[in-house]
C-alpha positions in Angstrom: 57.5 177.7 10.0 61.3 177.3 9.7 63.6 180.3 10.6 67.2 180.6 9.9 69.7 181.3 12.7 70.1 184.9 11.5 66.4 185.6 12.0 66.4 184.0 15.4 69.5 186.0 16.4 67.7 189.2 15.3 64.9 188.3 17.7 67.4 187.6 20.6 66.7 183.9 20.4 70.2 182.8 19.2 73.7 184.1 19.0 74.8 185.9 15.9 77.1 183.0 15.0 75.9 179.7 13.5 76.6 176.6 15.5 76.9 173.2 13.8 75.8 170.3 15.8 76.3 166.6 15.0 74.5 163.7 16.7 76.3 160.4 16.0 75.0 157.1 17.3 76.4 153.6 16.8 73.8 150.8 16.7 75.0 147.3 17.6 72.7 144.6 16.3 75.0 142.0 17.9 75.6 140.2 14.6 79.0 138.6 14.8 80.0 139.2 11.1 78.8 142.8 10.6 80.3 146.0 12.1 77.9 148.2 14.1 75.7 150.5 12.1 76.5 154.2 12.4 73.8 156.9 12.1 74.9 160.6 11.8 72.6 163.6 11.8 74.1 167.1 11.2 72.6 170.6 11.2 72.5 174.0 12.6 71.2 174.6 16.2 69.8 177.7 17.7 71.0 178.4 21.2 69.4 181.4 23.0 71.7 184.4 23.4 71.4 185.3 27.1 71.7 188.9 28.1 72.5 189.7 31.8 69.9 191.5 33.9 70.2 195.3 34.3 70.1 197.0 37.7 68.9 200.5 38.5 68.6 202.3 41.9 65.3 204.2 41.9 65.7 205.8 45.4 67.7 205.9 48.6 65.6 206.5 51.7 66.6 207.0 55.3 64.4 204.8 57.5 65.9 205.4 61.0 68.8 207.6 61.9 70.6 206.5 65.1 73.7 207.8 66.9 76.2 205.7 64.9 74.1 203.7 62.5 71.5 204.7 59.9 69.0 202.3 58.4 68.3 202.8 54.7 66.0 201.4 52.1 67.3 201.3 48.6 64.8 201.0 45.8 66.1 198.6 43.2 64.7 197.9 39.7 65.9 194.8 37.8 65.2 194.5 34.1 65.2 191.2 32.2 66.0 192.0 28.5 65.6 188.4 27.4 62.7 186.8 25.5 62.4 184.2 28.3 62.2 184.3 32.1 65.2 184.4 34.3 65.8 183.4 37.9 68.3 185.3 40.1 69.9 183.8 43.2 73.1 184.2 45.3 72.9 188.0 45.0 75.8 190.0 46.6 76.3 193.7 46.5 78.3 196.8 47.6 76.8 200.3 47.7 79.1 203.3 47.6 78.2 206.9 48.2 80.5 209.6 46.8 83.2 206.9 46.5 83.0 205.5 50.0 81.6 202.1 50.9 78.2 202.6 52.6 77.0 199.1 53.0 77.4 195.6 51.6 75.4 192.4 51.8 74.2 189.2 50.2 70.9 187.4 49.7 70.1 183.9 48.6 66.4 184.4 47.9 65.3 183.4 44.5 63.9 186.2 42.3 62.0 185.3 39.2 61.6 187.9 36.4 59.3 187.3 33.5 60.5 187.7 29.9 61.1 191.2 28.7 59.9 192.7 32.0 61.1 194.4 35.2 60.8 193.8 38.9 61.1 196.5 41.5 61.8 195.9 45.2 63.8 197.2 48.2 67.1 196.3 49.7 67.4 197.2 53.4 70.9 198.4 54.5 72.6 199.5 57.6 75.3 202.2 57.3 77.8 202.9 60.0 79.0 206.5 60.2 82.0 206.0 62.4 84.6 206.1 59.6 82.4 208.2 57.2 83.6 211.5 55.7 81.8 214.4 57.5 80.9 216.0 54.1 79.0 212.8 53.0 77.3 212.6 56.4 76.1 216.2 56.0 74.8 215.5 52.5 72.7 212.6 53.9 71.5 214.6 56.9 70.4 217.5 54.6 68.8 215.0 52.2 70.9 216.1 49.2 71.6 214.2 46.1 74.4 211.7 46.4 76.6 210.1 43.7 76.2 206.3 44.1 77.8 203.2 42.7 76.2 199.8 43.1 78.3 196.8 42.3 78.1 193.1 42.9 77.5 189.6 41.5 74.4 187.6 40.8 73.8 184.0 39.8 71.4 183.7 36.8 69.5 180.7 35.4 67.2 180.7 32.4 65.1 177.6 33.1 66.3 176.4 29.7 67.6 172.8 30.3 70.8 173.0 28.3 71.9 176.4 29.5 73.7 176.1 32.9 73.5 178.7 35.7 76.1 181.5 35.3 77.5 184.3 37.4 77.3 187.8 36.2 78.8 191.0 37.7 77.1 194.3 37.6 78.4 197.9 38.2 76.0 200.8 37.9 76.3 204.4 39.0 74.3 207.6 39.0 72.8 210.2 41.3 70.0 209.8 43.7 68.0 212.0 46.0 68.2 210.9 49.6 64.6 210.8 51.0 63.3 210.6 54.5 60.7 207.9 55.1 
């Protein structure tokens, strides 16, 4: 079955634009009186349109409150909207609560996410309250909803040989209940 580029693009398997590709090869038969033969093949090529992963915070839970530091677990859901699996590595992030930086970190573990699926997990954080606004500290202590912002960068690869790894930034925000675990 042959599909045109437009049909592939509609299924998320190619960009909306057509790409013309030419393969040109010169063959040398080593005959002294004849020039090398030239073979040229032209046509349209389908390159997958890669969509970045989408991040969602599902919960923020206090694990252990100490005098100055508090240990948190942040539930994180990562969606892969692509019709092929992706691999995430070199993940770095910042978590803000009510506009103030709570914690940051980086991870180099490889995360594989199947095509058109989601993966949920936890990020463990340590928050220092020394420079924290008292209002925000009270919200956390009383387990109230907080306005969060989660930003960072992630390295994405598709496993498709001719598509190189690329870096993508993310920036999501919303409200989350602070739970005690």
